[in-house]
ZADO-1210 file (C-alpha; in nm, 4 decimals, padded with zeros to 6 digits):
<atoms>
<atom x="12.5209" y="12.7114" z="02.3472" code="MET" pos="1"/>
<atom x="12.4943" y="12.3452" z="02.3489" code="TYR" pos="2"/>
<atom x="12.4265" y="12.0732" z="02.1082" code="ASN" pos="3"/>
<atom x="12.1557" y="11.7968" z="02.2542" code="ARG" pos="4"/>
<atom x="12.2726" y="11.5325" z="02.1099" code="LEU" pos="5"/>
<atom x="12.6350" y="11.5475" z="02.2356" code="SER" pos="6"/>
<atom x="12.8814" y="11.3148" z="02.3037" code="SER" pos="7"/>
<atom x="12.9695" y="11.3007" z="02.6555" code="ILE" pos="8"/>
<atom x="13.3523" y="11.3424" z="02.5148" code="ALA" pos="9"/>
<atom x="13.2156" y="11.6660" z="02.3174" code="ASP" pos="10"/>
<atom x="13.0709" y="11.8146" z="02.6909" code="LEU" pos="11"/>
<atom x="13.4027" y="11.7250" z="02.8567" code="ARG" pos="12"/>
<atom x="13.6269" y="11.9370" z="02.5845" code="LYS" pos="13"/>
<atom x="13.3894" y="12.1698" z="02.5849" code="ALA" pos="14"/>
<atom x="13.3750" y="12.2103" z="03.0041" code="MET" pos="15"/>
<atom x="13.7768" y="12.2351" z="02.8917" code="ASP" pos="16"/>
<atom x="13.7852" y="12.5085" z="02.7066" code="ASP" pos="17"/>
<atom x="13.4982" y="12.7369" z="02.9249" code="ALA" pos="18"/>
<atom x="13.7053" y="12.6953" z="03.1992" code="ASN" pos="19"/>
<atom x="13.9996" y="12.8147" z="02.9725" code="LYS" pos="20"/>
<atom x="13.7886" y="13.1150" z="02.9659" code="ALA" pos="21"/>
<atom x="13.7382" y="13.1513" z="03.2564" code="ILE" pos="22"/>
<atom x="14.0885" y="13.1634" z="03.3542" code="GLU" pos="23"/>
<atom x="14.0941" y="13.4388" z="03.1656" code="ARG" pos="24"/>
<atom x="13.7944" y="13.6054" z="03.2157" code="ARG" pos="25"/>
<atom x="13.6873" y="13.4805" z="03.5834" code="PRO" pos="26"/>
<atom x="13.4380" y="13.7075" z="03.6536" code="LYS" pos="27"/>
<atom x="13.2544" y="13.6983" z="03.2931" code="ASP" pos="28"/>
<atom x="12.8710" y="13.5691" z="03.4129" code="LYS" pos="29"/>
<atom x="12.8512" y="13.4716" z="03.0328" code="LEU" pos="30"/>
<atom x="13.1200" y="13.2062" z="03.0399" code="TYR" pos="31"/>
<atom x="13.0408" y="13.0595" z="03.4360" code="LEU" pos="32"/>
<atom x="12.6379" y="13.0599" z="03.2919" code="LYS" pos="33"/>
<atom x="12.7840" y="12.8652" z="03.0050" code="HIS" pos="34"/>
<atom x="13.0262" y="12.6310" z="03.2175" code="LYS" pos="35"/>
<atom x="12.6983" y="12.6078" z="03.4883" code="GLN" pos="36"/>
<atom x="12.4957" y="12.5038" z="03.1661" code="LEU" pos="37"/>
<atom x="12.7622" y="12.2475" z="03.0654" code="LEU" pos="38"/>
<atom x="12.8268" y="12.0996" z="03.3761" code="GLU" pos="39"/>
<atom x="12.4416" y="12.0654" z="03.4345" code="GLN" pos="40"/>
<atom x="12.4198" y="11.8769" z="03.0555" code="THR" pos="41"/>
<atom x="12.7171" y="11.6967" z="03.1671" code="MET" pos="42"/>
<atom x="12.5368" y="11.5381" z="03.5000" code="VAL" pos="43"/>
<atom x="12.2167" y="11.5052" z="03.2602" code="GLY" pos="44"/>
<atom x="12.3625" y="11.2905" z="03.0040" code="THR" pos="45"/>
<atom x="12.5786" y="11.0611" z="03.2106" code="ILE" pos="46"/>
<atom x="12.2790" y="11.0040" z="03.4459" code="ALA" pos="47"/>
<atom x="12.1145" y="10.8698" z="03.1262" code="LYS" pos="48"/>
<atom x="12.3814" y="10.6874" z="02.9783" code="GLU" pos="49"/>
<atom x="12.3589" y="10.4665" z="03.2950" code="VAL" pos="50"/>
<atom x="12.0010" y="10.3761" z="03.2695" code="LYS" pos="51"/>
<atom x="12.0545" y="10.3085" z="02.8669" code="PHE" pos="52"/>
<atom x="12.3173" y="10.0339" z="02.9615" code="ILE" pos="53"/>
<atom x="12.1311" y="09.9176" z="03.2936" code="THR" pos="54"/>
<atom x="11.8167" y="09.8428" z="03.1243" code="LYS" pos="55"/>
<atom x="12.0239" y="09.6457" z="02.7827" code="LEU" pos="56"/>
<atom x="12.1650" y="09.4615" z="03.0574" code="VAL" pos="57"/>
<atom x="11.8332" y="09.3939" z="03.2669" code="ASP" pos="58"/>
<atom x="11.6884" y="09.2554" z="02.9555" code="LYS" pos="59"/>
<atom x="11.9796" y="09.0639" z="02.8305" code="ALA" pos="60"/>
<atom x="11.9882" y="08.8871" z="03.1290" code="ASN" pos="61"/>
<atom x="11.5613" y="08.8101" z="03.1235" code="ALA" pos="62"/>
<atom x="11.6333" y="08.7166" z="02.7418" code="GLN" pos="63"/>
<atom x="11.9650" y="08.5098" z="02.8444" code="LEU" pos="64"/>
<atom x="11.7119" y="08.3439" z="03.1329" code="GLU" pos="65"/>
<atom x="11.3908" y="08.2462" z="02.8906" code="ILE" pos="66"/>
<atom x="11.6926" y="08.1198" z="02.6329" code="LYS" pos="67"/>
<atom x="11.8433" y="07.9217" z="02.9266" code="GLU" pos="68"/>
<atom x="11.4771" y="07.8021" z="03.0431" code="LYS" pos="69"/>
<atom x="11.3634" y="07.6887" z="02.6837" code="ILE" pos="70"/>
<atom x="11.6916" y="07.4585" z="02.6270" code="ALA" pos="71"/>
<atom x="11.6233" y="07.3191" z="02.9978" code="TYR" pos="72"/>
<atom x="11.2894" y="07.2008" z="02.8521" code="MET" pos="73"/>
<atom x="11.4543" y="07.0722" z="02.5481" code="ARG" pos="74"/>
<atom x="11.7216" y="06.8397" z="02.7611" code="ARG" pos="75"/>
<atom x="11.4335" y="06.7302" z="02.9923" code="ALA" pos="76"/>
<atom x="11.1700" y="06.6069" z="02.7121" code="ARG" pos="77"/>
<atom x="11.4454" y="06.4608" z="02.5273" code="LEU" pos="78"/>
<atom x="11.5709" y="06.2704" z="02.8113" code="GLN" pos="79"/>
<atom x="11.2381" y="06.1585" z="02.8416" code="GLU" pos="80"/>
<atom x="11.2012" y="05.9966" z="02.5187" code="GLU" pos="81"/>
<atom x="11.5539" y="05.8142" z="02.5758" code="GLY" pos="82"/>
<atom x="11.7363" y="06.0367" z="02.2768" code="GLU" pos="83"/>
<atom x="11.9705" y="06.2342" z="02.5147" code="MET" pos="84"/>
<atom x="12.1468" y="05.9068" z="02.6789" code="GLU" pos="85"/>
<atom x="12.1442" y="05.7705" z="02.2851" code="ALA" pos="86"/>
<atom x="12.3608" y="06.0771" z="02.2139" code="GLU" pos="87"/>
<atom x="12.6315" y="06.0850" z="02.4897" code="GLU" pos="88"/>
<atom x="12.6715" y="05.6707" z="02.4026" code="GLU" pos="89"/>
<atom x="12.7950" y="05.8474" z="02.0259" code="GLU" pos="90"/>
<atom x="12.9959" y="06.1003" z="02.2102" code="GLU" pos="91"/>
<atom x="13.1643" y="05.8800" z="02.4404" code="GLU" pos="92"/>
<atom x="13.3034" y="05.6964" z="02.0998" code="LYS" pos="93"/>
<atom x="13.4161" y="06.0147" z="01.9395" code="VAL" pos="94"/>
<atom x="13.5424" y="06.2309" z="02.1670" code="PRO" pos="95"/>
<atom x="13.4277" y="06.5648" z="02.1204" code="VAL" pos="96"/>
<atom x="13.6318" y="06.8792" z="02.2392" code="LYS" pos="97"/>
<atom x="13.3273" y="07.1251" z="02.3505" code="PRO" pos="98"/>
<atom x="13.3010" y="07.4881" z="02.1329" code="GLN" pos="99"/>
<atom x="13.1711" y="07.7901" z="02.1873" code="GLU" pos="100"/>
<atom x="12.8012" y="07.9229" z="02.0759" code="GLU" pos="101"/>
<atom x="12.9621" y="08.0930" z="01.7587" code="ALA" pos="102"/>
<atom x="12.8100" y="08.4590" z="01.7869" code="ALA" pos="103"/>
<atom x="12.5592" y="08.5027" z="01.4843" code="PRO" pos="104"/>
<atom x="12.6676" y="08.7543" z="01.1928" code="GLU" pos="105"/>
<atom x="12.5355" y="09.0865" z="01.3417" code="LEU" pos="106"/>
<atom x="12.4568" y="09.3220" z="00.9265" code="LYS" pos="107"/>
<atom x="12.3778" y="09.6388" z="00.9349" code="TYR" pos="108"/>
<atom x="12.0021" y="09.6992" z="00.8668" code="PRO" pos="109"/>
<atom x="11.8289" y="09.8281" z="00.5561" code="ASP" pos="110"/>
<atom x="11.6080" y="09.9746" z="00.7389" code="GLU" pos="111"/>
<atom x="11.9071" y="10.2261" z="00.9076" code="CYS" pos="112"/>
<atom x="12.0463" y="10.2486" z="00.5509" code="ARG" pos="113"/>
<atom x="11.6968" y="10.3906" z="00.4034" code="VAL" pos="114"/>
<atom x="11.7239" y="10.6338" z="00.7328" code="LEU" pos="115"/>
<atom x="12.0789" y="10.7406" z="00.6251" code="ASP" pos="116"/>
<atom x="12.0433" y="10.8556" z="00.2788" code="ILE" pos="117"/>
<atom x="11.7573" y="11.0535" z="00.4209" code="MET" pos="118"/>
<atom x="12.0226" y="11.2071" z="00.6782" code="ARG" pos="119"/>
<atom x="12.2472" y="11.2927" z="00.3698" code="GLN" pos="120"/>
<atom x="11.9941" y="11.4453" z="00.1331" code="LYS" pos="121"/>
<atom x="11.8459" y="11.6742" z="00.4343" code="TYR" pos="122"/>
<atom x="12.2570" y="11.7809" z="00.4728" code="HIS" pos="123"/>
<atom x="12.2711" y="11.8200" z="00.0445" code="GLU" pos="124"/>
<atom x="11.8678" y="12.0337" z="00.1059" code="ALA" pos="125"/>
<atom x="11.9926" y="12.2359" z="00.3555" code="VAL" pos="126"/>
<atom x="12.2760" y="12.3604" z="00.1428" code="ARG" pos="127"/>
<atom x="12.1695" y="12.4533" z="-00.1509" code="PHE" pos="128"/>
<atom x="11.8817" y="12.6353" z="00.0138" code="PHE" pos="129"/>
<atom x="12.2114" y="12.8434" z="00.1721" code="THR" pos="130"/>
<atom x="12.3972" y="12.8519" z="-00.1156" code="ASP" pos="131"/>
<atom x="12.0626" y="12.9710" z="-00.2885" code="THR" pos="132"/>
<atom x="11.9882" y="13.2629" z="-00.0250" code="ASN" pos="133"/>
<atom x="11.6677" y="13.0806" z="00.0452" code="ASP" pos="134"/>
<atom x="11.6319" y="13.2064" z="00.3801" code="LYS" pos="135"/>
<atom x="11.2807" y="13.0533" z="00.3898" code="GLN" pos="136"/>
<atom x="11.2993" y="12.7220" z="00.2861" code="GLN" pos="137"/>
<atom x="11.6017" y="12.6834" z="00.4331" code="GLN" pos="138"/>
<atom x="11.4732" y="12.7928" z="00.7665" code="ASN" pos="139"/>
<atom x="11.2042" y="12.4968" z="00.6988" code="LEU" pos="140"/>
<atom x="11.4377" y="12.2760" z="00.5843" code="ALA" pos="141"/>
<atom x="11.6927" y="12.2672" z="00.9431" code="VAL" pos="142"/>
<atom x="11.3575" y="12.2547" z="01.1622" code="LYS" pos="143"/>
<atom x="11.2132" y="11.9414" z="00.9356" code="GLU" pos="144"/>
<atom x="11.6439" y="11.7933" z="00.9781" code="TYR" pos="145"/>
<atom x="11.6098" y="11.9102" z="01.3097" code="GLN" pos="146"/>
<atom x="11.3026" y="11.6989" z="01.4283" code="ARG" pos="147"/>
<atom x="11.4709" y="11.3907" z="01.2211" code="PHE" pos="148"/>
<atom x="11.7780" y="11.4272" z="01.3358" code="ALA" pos="149"/>
<atom x="11.7054" y="11.4099" z="01.6676" code="TYR" pos="150"/>
<atom x="11.4595" y="11.0716" z="01.5925" code="PHE" pos="151"/>
<atom x="11.7645" y="10.9174" z="01.3805" code="TYR" pos="152"/>
<atom x="12.0023" y="10.9508" z="01.6575" code="HIS" pos="153"/>
<atom x="11.7511" y="10.9170" z="01.9986" code="GLU" pos="154"/>
<atom x="11.5978" y="10.6253" z="01.8071" code="LYS" pos="155"/>
<atom x="11.7974" y="10.4153" z="01.5458" code="MET" pos="156"/>
<atom x="12.2179" y="10.5757" z="01.5924" code="LEU" pos="157"/>
<atom x="12.2643" y="10.5196" z="01.9744" code="LYS" pos="158"/>
<atom x="12.1709" y="10.1571" z="01.9347" code="TYR" pos="159"/>
<atom x="12.3143" y="10.0572" z="01.6011" code="ILE" pos="160"/>
<atom x="12.6591" y="10.2391" z="01.7255" code="SER" pos="161"/>
<atom x="12.6542" y="10.1171" z="02.1166" code="PHE" pos="162"/>
<atom x="13.0059" y="09.9665" z="02.1698" code="ASP" pos="163"/>
<atom x="12.9148" y="09.7531" z="02.5639" code="PRO" pos="164"/>
<atom x="13.3458" y="09.7444" z="02.5702" code="LEU" pos="165"/>
<atom x="13.4221" y="10.1337" z="02.5006" code="ALA" pos="166"/>
<atom x="13.1916" y="10.2577" z="02.7827" code="ILE" pos="167"/>
<atom x="13.2635" y="10.6137" z="02.9155" code="GLU" pos="168"/>
<atom x="13.4672" y="10.5996" z="03.2651" code="GLU" pos="169"/>
<atom x="13.2386" y="10.8369" z="03.3908" code="ASP" pos="170"/>
<atom x="12.9068" y="10.6346" z="03.2849" code="VAL" pos="171"/>
<atom x="13.0918" y="10.3190" z="03.3767" code="TYR" pos="172"/>
<atom x="13.2243" y="10.4359" z="03.7789" code="GLN" pos="173"/>
<atom x="12.8731" y="10.5164" z="03.7866" code="ARG" pos="174"/>
<atom x="12.6838" y="10.1556" z="03.6876" code="LEU" pos="175"/>
<atom x="12.6082" y="09.9544" z="03.9961" code="ASN" pos="176"/>
<atom x="12.8189" y="09.6419" z="04.1022" code="GLU" pos="177"/>
<atom x="12.5652" y="09.3950" z="03.9127" code="GLU" pos="178"/>
<atom x="12.5732" y="09.5602" z="03.6345" code="VAL" pos="179"/>
<atom x="12.9614" y="09.5502" z="03.5446" code="LYS" pos="180"/>
<atom x="12.9726" y="09.2169" z="03.6210" code="MET" pos="181"/>
<atom x="12.6577" y="09.1208" z="03.3557" code="ALA" pos="182"/>
<atom x="12.9515" y="09.3608" z="03.1244" code="LEU" pos="183"/>
<atom x="13.2274" y="09.0910" z="03.1532" code="SER" pos="184"/>
<atom x="13.0465" y="08.8088" z="03.0470" code="ASN" pos="185"/>
<atom x="13.0792" y="08.6996" z="02.6834" code="LYS" pos="186"/>
<atom x="12.7020" y="08.6082" z="02.6767" code="GLN" pos="187"/>
<atom x="12.5816" y="08.9004" z="02.8238" code="VAL" pos="188"/>
<atom x="12.8158" y="09.1318" z="02.6162" code="LEU" pos="189"/>
<atom x="12.6514" y="08.9262" z="02.2879" code="GLN" pos="190"/>
<atom x="12.3046" y="08.9627" z="02.3666" code="GLN" pos="191"/>
<atom x="12.3385" y="09.2843" z="02.3756" code="ILE" pos="192"/>
<atom x="12.4682" y="09.4076" z="02.0633" code="LEU" pos="193"/>
<atom x="12.1872" y="09.1875" z="01.9519" code="ILE" pos="194"/>
<atom x="11.9406" y="09.4139" z="02.1269" code="ILE" pos="195"/>
<atom x="12.0336" y="09.6500" z="01.9948" code="CYS" pos="196"/>
<atom x="12.0997" y="09.5444" z="01.6474" code="ASN" pos="197"/>
<atom x="11.6706" y="09.4838" z="01.7004" code="ARG" pos="198"/>
<atom x="11.6004" y="09.7648" z="01.8132" code="LYS" pos="199"/>
<atom x="11.7353" y="09.9245" z="01.5027" code="ALA" pos="200"/>
<atom x="11.5873" y="09.6929" z="01.2940" code="SER" pos="201"/>
<atom x="11.2690" y="09.8293" z="01.4307" code="ASP" pos="202"/>
<atom x="11.2810" y="10.1752" z="01.3902" code="ILE" pos="203"/>
<atom x="11.0298" y="10.2324" z="01.1497" code="LEU" pos="204"/>
<atom x="10.7667" y="10.0367" z="01.3566" code="GLU" pos="205"/>
<atom x="10.8223" y="10.3220" z="01.5987" code="ASP" pos="206"/>
<atom x="10.5192" y="10.5187" z="01.7855" code="ASP" pos="207"/>
<atom x="10.7029" y="10.8927" z="01.6526" code="GLU" pos="208"/>
<atom x="10.7635" y="10.7637" z="01.3377" code="VAL" pos="209"/>
<atom x="10.4878" y="11.0514" z="01.1827" code="HIS" pos="210"/>
<atom x="10.8083" y="11.2829" z="01.2622" code="THR" pos="211"/>
<atom x="11.0006" y="11.1416" z="00.8635" code="LEU" pos="212"/>
<atom x="10.8937" y="11.3724" z="00.6165" code="ASN" pos="213"/>
<atom x="10.6986" y="11.0694" z="00.4513" code="PHE" pos="214"/>
<atom x="10.8638" y="11.2297" z="00.0704" code="GLN" pos="215"/>
<atom x="11.1778" y="11.2051" z="00.1447" code="MET" pos="216"/>
<atom x="11.1429" y="10.9097" z="00.2780" code="PHE" pos="217"/>
<atom x="10.9629" y="10.7952" z="-00.0610" code="GLN" pos="218"/>
<atom x="11.2594" y="10.9652" z="-00.1999" code="TYR" pos="219"/>
<atom x="11.5647" y="10.7442" z="00.0072" code="ALA" pos="220"/>
<atom x="11.3823" y="10.4298" z="-00.0484" code="MET" pos="221"/>
<atom x="11.4330" y="10.4691" z="-00.4242" code="LYS" pos="222"/>
<atom x="11.7522" y="10.5616" z="-00.4191" code="ILE" pos="223"/>
<atom x="11.8160" y="10.2279" z="-00.1787" code="PHE" pos="224"/>
</atoms>
């Protein structure tokens, strides 16, 4: 009765539709059951998003802490060698306006492009078998696509499409104060995007990569 990959916005719209249906037929058991299922799904989806974002923030903070420790060790070594003092003298001669560290350019990973091609070809296969009325092949294609789609969305798309500045209000309000504070830090936001891009790039190293159809994968690689 619902798509398990539906967004919170999709579920909210479905909830509005369910409420309208119940207003017309308040004693309809099917509508009431449907609303109950939607409510449970909404709660579970929000909790899942909160956990996902919290883990990203924790990981970003940990990586930034490691970077800061490495930078501190590098500065300490330079100071011991006398290079830091020389650099400071040069900086006093020619005043330089401090600049923020430039954000790295995050390109769309090639691995993700290959899976995008596979997704498109699965759609074409399902349409072809539907149009030719080949029920057996249609069912096989649909089942295989469902396995692929879950892998595609859960292991790649949720990372590559995540925007830390566009978090659903229902999710944001359930984040703890430390996470909210971290999300206002530009360095943390930048590190989150780096983590998500890297995670999406590593999709073909995932333990569940066996869910992919190898022939379809080879076909997508040739097109790519």
